C-alpha positions as CSV (number, residue, x, y, z in Angstrom):
1,M,3.3,-21.2,-14.9
2,R,2.2,-24.7,-14.4
3,T,2.9,-26.6,-11.2
4,D,2.9,-30.5,-10.9
5,P,-0.4,-31.9,-10.1
6,A,-1.1,-32.9,-6.6
7,P,-2.4,-36.2,-5.3
8,S,-6.0,-36.9,-6.0
9,L,-8.7,-34.6,-4.3
10,S,-10.6,-35.9,-1.3
11,D,-14.2,-36.3,-1.4
12,A,-14.8,-33.3,0.7
13,E,-12.5,-31.1,-1.8
14,L,-14.5,-32.7,-4.7
15,R,-17.7,-31.3,-3.1
16,R,-16.3,-28.0,-2.0
17,F,-14.7,-27.1,-5.3
18,G,-17.5,-28.6,-7.6
19,R,-18.2,-25.2,-9.2
20,H,-14.6,-25.3,-10.6
21,L,-14.5,-28.8,-11.6
22,V,-17.3,-28.2,-14.2
23,L,-15.3,-25.3,-15.8
24,P,-13.8,-27.0,-19.2
25,E,-11.0,-24.5,-18.9
26,F,-10.2,-25.5,-15.2
27,G,-11.5,-28.9,-14.3
28,I,-10.0,-31.2,-11.9
29,E,-6.5,-30.7,-13.3
30,G,-6.8,-27.1,-12.6
31,Q,-7.9,-27.7,-9.0
32,R,-5.1,-30.2,-8.4
33,R,-2.6,-27.7,-9.7
34,L,-3.9,-25.3,-7.2
35,K,-3.6,-27.7,-4.3
36,A,0.0,-28.2,-5.2
37,G,0.9,-24.5,-5.5
38,S,1.8,-22.0,-3.0
39,A,1.3,-18.2,-2.7
40,L,3.0,-15.5,-0.3
41,L,0.7,-12.7,0.6
42,I,2.9,-9.7,1.8
43,G,0.5,-7.5,3.8
44,L,-3.0,-8.5,5.1
45,G,-4.6,-4.9,4.8
46,G,-7.0,-3.7,2.3
47,L,-5.5,-5.7,-0.6
48,G,-4.4,-8.8,1.3
49,S,-7.6,-9.4,3.1
50,P,-9.8,-10.2,-0.1
51,A,-6.9,-12.0,-1.7
52,A,-6.3,-14.1,1.3
53,L,-10.0,-15.2,1.6
54,Y,-10.4,-15.9,-2.1
55,L,-7.2,-17.7,-2.4
56,A,-8.1,-20.0,0.6
57,A,-11.7,-20.4,-0.7
58,A,-10.3,-21.4,-4.3
59,G,-8.2,-24.1,-2.8
60,V,-4.6,-23.1,-3.1
61,G,-2.7,-25.6,-1.0
62,R,-0.1,-23.5,0.8
63,I,-0.3,-19.8,1.7
64,G,2.3,-17.7,3.5
65,L,1.1,-14.6,5.4
66,V,3.7,-11.7,6.1
67,D,2.4,-8.8,8.2
68,A,3.6,-7.5,11.5
69,D,0.6,-5.4,12.5
70,V,-2.3,-5.9,14.7
71,V,-5.9,-5.1,14.0
72,E,-7.1,-1.6,14.7
73,E,-10.6,-0.1,14.5
74,T,-9.7,2.0,11.7
75,N,-8.8,-1.1,9.5
76,L,-12.3,-2.4,9.4
77,Q,-13.6,0.0,6.9
78,R,-11.8,-1.9,4.2
79,Q,-9.8,-4.8,5.7
80,I,-12.5,-7.4,5.6
81,A,-10.6,-10.4,6.7
82,H,-10.7,-8.8,10.2
83,G,-13.6,-7.7,12.7
84,Y,-14.3,-6.3,16.1
85,A,-13.7,-9.5,17.8
86,V,-9.9,-9.5,17.1
87,L,-9.1,-5.9,17.7
88,G,-5.7,-5.9,19.0
89,K,-4.8,-9.4,17.7
90,P,-2.1,-10.0,15.1
91,K,-3.5,-9.7,11.5
92,I,-1.8,-13.1,10.6
93,D,-3.9,-14.7,13.2
94,S,-7.2,-13.0,12.5
95,A,-6.8,-13.9,8.7
96,R,-5.7,-17.6,9.3
97,T,-8.8,-18.2,11.4
98,R,-11.2,-17.0,8.7
99,M,-9.1,-18.7,5.9
100,L,-9.3,-22.1,7.6
101,D,-12.9,-21.7,8.2
102,L,-13.4,-21.4,4.3
103,N,-10.9,-24.3,3.6
104,P,-9.9,-26.4,6.6
105,D,-7.4,-28.5,4.3
106,L,-5.2,-25.3,3.6
107,V,-1.7,-25.1,5.1
108,I,-1.1,-21.6,6.3
109,E,2.4,-20.4,7.4
110,R,2.5,-17.2,9.4
111,H,5.4,-14.8,9.2
112,R,4.9,-12.1,11.7
113,M,7.4,-9.6,10.6
114,R,8.1,-6.9,8.0
115,L,9.6,-7.8,4.7
116,D,13.2,-6.3,4.8
117,L,16.7,-7.0,3.3
118,E,17.2,-9.7,5.9
119,N,14.4,-11.9,5.2
120,A,13.1,-11.2,1.7
121,V,15.1,-13.9,-0.2
122,E,14.2,-16.5,2.3
123,L,10.6,-15.8,2.4
124,I,10.0,-15.2,-1.3
125,S,12.0,-18.2,-2.5
126,Q,9.6,-20.6,-0.6
127,Y,6.5,-19.8,-2.7
128,D,5.6,-20.2,-6.4
129,V,3.6,-16.9,-6.6
130,I,4.0,-13.6,-4.7
131,I,1.1,-11.1,-4.2
132,D,2.1,-7.7,-3.2
133,G,-0.5,-6.1,-0.8
134,T,1.8,-3.4,0.5
135,D,1.0,0.3,0.7
136,N,4.5,1.9,0.8
137,F,7.1,2.3,-1.8
138,P,10.2,0.9,0.0
139,T,8.6,-2.6,0.3
140,R,7.2,-2.6,-3.2
141,Y,10.6,-2.1,-4.7
142,L,12.1,-4.7,-2.3
143,V,9.4,-7.2,-3.5
144,N,9.8,-6.3,-7.0
145,D,13.7,-6.6,-6.9
146,T,13.5,-10.0,-5.0
147,C,11.1,-11.5,-7.4
148,V,13.4,-10.5,-10.2
149,K,16.4,-11.9,-8.6
150,L,14.5,-15.4,-7.8
151,G,12.4,-15.5,-10.9
152,K,9.2,-15.2,-9.3
153,P,5.8,-13.6,-10.6
154,N,4.9,-10.6,-8.6
155,V,1.1,-9.8,-8.6
156,F,1.1,-6.1,-8.0
157,G,-2.0,-4.1,-6.8
158,G,-2.4,-0.4,-5.8
159,V,-5.4,1.6,-4.5
160,L,-5.7,5.3,-3.6
161,R,-8.8,7.4,-3.2
162,F,-11.2,6.0,-6.0
163,D,-8.5,4.4,-8.2
164,G,-6.6,1.2,-8.5
165,Q,-4.1,-0.5,-10.5
166,L,-3.2,-4.0,-11.2
167,S,-0.3,-5.9,-13.1
168,V,1.8,-9.0,-13.1
169,F,5.4,-8.5,-13.2
170,D,7.5,-11.3,-14.4
171,A,10.9,-10.3,-15.7
172,R,11.3,-13.6,-17.3
173,H,8.5,-12.6,-19.7
174,G,8.1,-8.9,-19.5
175,P,8.7,-5.8,-17.6
176,C,9.1,-5.4,-13.9
177,Y,8.0,-2.7,-11.5
178,R,11.2,-0.8,-12.0
179,C,10.6,-0.7,-15.8
180,I,7.6,1.6,-15.2
181,F,8.6,3.3,-12.0
182,P,12.5,3.4,-11.8
183,E,12.6,5.2,-8.5
184,P,9.9,6.4,-5.9
185,P,8.5,9.8,-6.1
186,P,9.3,12.4,-3.5
187,I,7.6,11.8,-0.1
188,E,5.4,14.7,-0.4
189,F,4.1,13.5,-3.8
190,S,3.4,10.0,-2.6
191,P,0.4,10.0,0.0
192,N,-0.8,6.8,1.4
193,C,-4.4,5.8,2.2
194,A,-4.4,7.4,5.8
195,E,-3.3,10.7,4.2
196,A,-5.3,10.8,1.1
197,G,-8.0,8.4,1.8
198,V,-9.5,5.4,0.1
199,L,-13.0,4.2,-0.5
200,G,-13.3,1.0,1.4
201,V,-14.5,-1.1,-1.4
202,M,-11.6,-0.1,-3.7
203,P,-8.9,-2.5,-2.3
204,G,-11.7,-5.1,-2.5
205,V,-11.7,-4.8,-6.1
206,I,-8.1,-4.8,-6.7
207,G,-7.4,-7.4,-4.2
208,C,-10.0,-9.8,-5.7
209,L,-8.4,-9.2,-9.2
210,Q,-5.0,-10.1,-7.7
211,A,-6.3,-13.4,-6.3
212,T,-7.7,-14.1,-9.9
213,E,-4.2,-13.4,-11.5
214,A,-2.5,-15.7,-8.9
215,I,-5.2,-18.4,-9.4
216,K,-4.6,-18.3,-13.2
217,L,-0.9,-18.4,-12.8
218,L,-1.0,-21.4,-10.4
219,A,-3.6,-23.3,-12.5
220,G,-1.8,-22.6,-15.8
221,I,-5.1,-21.1,-17.3
222,G,-5.8,-17.9,-19.3
223,T,-3.6,-15.1,-20.0
224,P,-1.7,-13.3,-17.2
225,M,-1.4,-9.3,-16.9
226,I,2.3,-9.5,-17.8
227,G,3.1,-6.5,-20.1
228,R,-0.1,-4.8,-19.2
229,M,-1.5,-2.6,-16.5
230,L,-5.2,-2.3,-15.7
231,I,-6.3,1.1,-14.5
232,Y,-9.6,1.3,-12.6
233,D,-11.6,4.3,-11.8
234,G,-14.2,3.6,-9.3
235,L,-16.0,6.9,-9.5
236,D,-17.1,6.3,-13.3
237,L,-16.7,2.7,-13.1
238,S,-14.1,2.6,-16.1
239,F,-11.4,-0.1,-16.6
240,N,-8.6,0.7,-19.0
241,T,-5.6,-1.4,-20.0
242,M,-2.2,0.1,-21.0
243,R,0.6,-1.8,-22.6
244,I,3.7,-1.6,-20.7
245,A,7.2,-2.4,-22.2
246,K,10.4,-3.9,-20.7
247,D,13.0,-1.3,-20.2
248,S,16.2,-2.7,-21.7
249,D,18.4,-0.5,-19.4
250,C,16.4,-1.4,-16.3
251,R,18.7,-1.1,-13.2
252,V,17.3,-4.3,-12.0
253,C,15.7,-6.7,-14.6
254,S,18.4,-6.0,-17.2
255,K,21.0,-7.7,-15.1
256,A,21.5,-11.4,-14.7
257,S,20.0,-12.7,-11.3
258,E,23.4,-13.2,-9.7
259,D,24.4,-9.5,-10.3
260,I,21.2,-8.1,-8.7
261,V,22.1,-6.5,-5.4
262,L,19.1,-5.8,-3.1
263,T,19.1,-2.4,-1.5
264,E,17.0,-0.5,0.7
265,T,14.9,2.2,-1.1
266,V,14.9,5.4,0.9
267,M,12.1,7.9,0.5
268,V,13.2,11.6,0.5
269,C,11.8,14.9,0.0
270,A,12.2,16.6,-3.4
271,A,13.8,19.7,-1.8
272,P,13.1,20.4,1.9
273,V,12.1,23.8,2.6
274,G,11.7,25.3,6.2
275,G,12.3,23.5,9.2
276,T,10.7,20.7,11.2
277,I,9.4,20.5,14.7
278,R,8.5,17.2,16.8
279,A,5.1,17.2,18.6
280,E,6.9,17.3,22.0
281,A,8.9,20.3,21.1
282,L,5.8,22.1,19.9
283,Q,3.9,21.3,23.0
284,G,6.9,22.9,25.0
285,R,6.5,26.1,23.2
286,L,2.7,26.1,23.5
287,D,3.1,25.6,27.4
288,A,5.8,28.3,27.3
289,Q,3.1,30.6,25.5
290,E,5.5,31.6,22.9
291,P,4.1,33.5,20.0
292,L,3.7,31.3,17.0
293,I,0.7,30.3,14.5
294,I,-0.3,26.7,13.9
295,V,-2.1,26.1,10.6
296,D,-3.9,22.9,10.1
297,V,-4.1,22.2,6.3
298,R,-6.2,19.0,6.6
299,S,-9.8,18.9,5.4
300,P,-12.7,20.0,7.6
301,D,-13.8,16.4,7.9
302,E,-10.3,15.4,9.4
303,W,-10.5,18.2,11.9
304,L,-13.4,16.2,13.6
305,T,-10.8,13.8,14.8
306,G,-8.9,16.3,16.8
307,R,-7.2,19.6,16.6
308,I,-4.0,21.3,18.2
309,P,-5.5,23.9,20.8
310,G,-5.5,27.4,19.1
311,S,-4.6,26.1,15.5
312,I,-6.2,27.8,12.5
313,G,-8.0,25.6,10.0
314,F,-7.0,26.3,6.5
315,P,-7.4,23.4,4.0
316,K,-4.4,23.0,1.6
317,P,-6.3,23.7,-1.6
318,E,-7.8,26.8,-0.1
319,L,-4.4,28.0,1.3
320,E,-2.9,27.6,-2.1
321,K,-5.8,29.6,-3.8
322,A,-5.5,32.3,-1.2
323,L,-1.7,32.5,-1.5
324,A,-2.1,32.8,-5.4
325,Q,-4.7,35.6,-5.1
326,A,-2.5,37.5,-2.4
327,N,0.2,38.4,-4.9
328,G,2.9,38.4,-2.3
329,A,0.9,40.0,0.4
330,P,0.5,38.3,3.8
331,L,-2.6,36.5,4.3
332,S,-5.1,37.7,7.0
333,G,-4.1,35.8,10.2
334,L,-0.8,34.7,9.0
335,P,1.7,37.5,9.3
336,M,5.1,37.0,8.0
337,D,7.0,38.3,11.0
338,Q,5.9,35.1,13.3
339,D,6.8,31.5,13.4
340,I,4.3,29.4,11.6
341,I,3.8,25.6,12.4
342,V,2.0,23.9,9.4
343,A,0.5,20.6,10.2
344,C,-1.5,17.7,8.3
345,Q,-2.1,14.2,9.0
346,S,1.4,12.6,8.2
347,G,3.6,15.6,7.3
348,M,3.3,15.3,3.5
349,R,0.6,17.8,2.7
350,S,2.1,20.5,5.1
351,S,5.6,20.1,3.6
352,A,3.9,20.9,0.2
353,S,1.9,23.8,1.7
354,I,5.2,25.3,3.3
355,K,6.7,25.3,-0.4
356,F,3.7,27.5,-1.4
357,L,4.3,29.7,1.6
358,V,7.9,30.4,0.6
359,A,7.0,30.9,-3.0
360,A,4.5,33.6,-1.7
361,G,7.1,35.5,0.1
362,Y,7.1,33.8,3.5
363,D,10.6,33.4,5.3
364,P,11.4,29.7,5.2
365,K,13.4,30.2,8.6
366,R,10.0,31.1,10.3
367,L,8.0,28.0,8.7
368,F,8.0,24.6,10.6
369,N,6.6,21.3,9.5
370,L,5.0,19.2,12.2
371,E,7.0,16.0,11.9
372,Q,4.6,13.0,11.3
373,G,1.8,15.3,11.5
374,M,-1.2,14.9,13.6
375,S,-0.6,11.0,13.9
376,A,2.1,12.0,16.5
377,W,0.1,14.5,18.3
378,P,-0.8,13.1,21.7
379,G,-4.4,12.1,22.1
380,H,-5.2,12.5,18.3
381,V,-7.5,9.9,16.7
382,T,-6.1,9.0,13.4
383,F,-7.9,7.3,10.5
């Protein structure tokens, strides 16, 4: 991808980007192409924060920011575009202030909204390179499908716990995201960072690499990560690259662009087991002093953020191990003749734990998953 060169750089830009200009592979032409280019950042969280700052500092001429959220204290462990001074402020405003401080000549277009079926084509069509900084499967698939339909490169990044992934999906030259992941996994097997945790520096590493790929595409240098996926393991500091092939039967990129119909991706459970209960209903049963047992399957560190009164702490791995060793007998403190409410942070680990309880002989009619987990419990501090 090579955009048309922009007008000559100003004296201030020549000084600011001097370290770029001395690179033989980049030079003044590469810098002018960056100034002429545009990028759309979807999400200003852990991935989008470093990507936004480095794209601004590098001299990309026009950057669109898509995010509907405000800055929260729990963001600051990894979302470095924001700080305490802007708590409660829109992320697009917080990021804009910092980006303009790095590059006052930058044109920033703010879109305080979530990407959806109504706005995806209009937004993505306006920019040369799309950077996916989202953390949920429905939006990832919408970004991918829209980029395929419009012929746009999609710089993908993903992080969880201590691991990261990076690729560039451009269906004109290689596979798209659906070629590798045709459909999302069931909800209980797709935890987000709030549920599973993430080392704060991980999105920084991957977000910087996303910015690198976007700069390469706009400046027309190097070899983009099309047809390849980088796998990063932060615990042993290993980088591995795997080849990924285009699927000739892909439900999206095997079609002509005019035949691609954008649809909403719905996350579902693999096979729901047991019932569900909302926080308000559980509080009502507690107030009525009904006989029931509440099992909190989060980790002990998560319990420090708050517990439901009277709940039993039983981390999911330990619960699964105890059930396996019990050989069908009820666990101590978990009789089979009472209603059991299972809770975790968002409802995914608890859903999986209920399946283990049913497999161990517990009656699914007496098992209930706390809907939305502890994030919906009044007064609970989430992270």
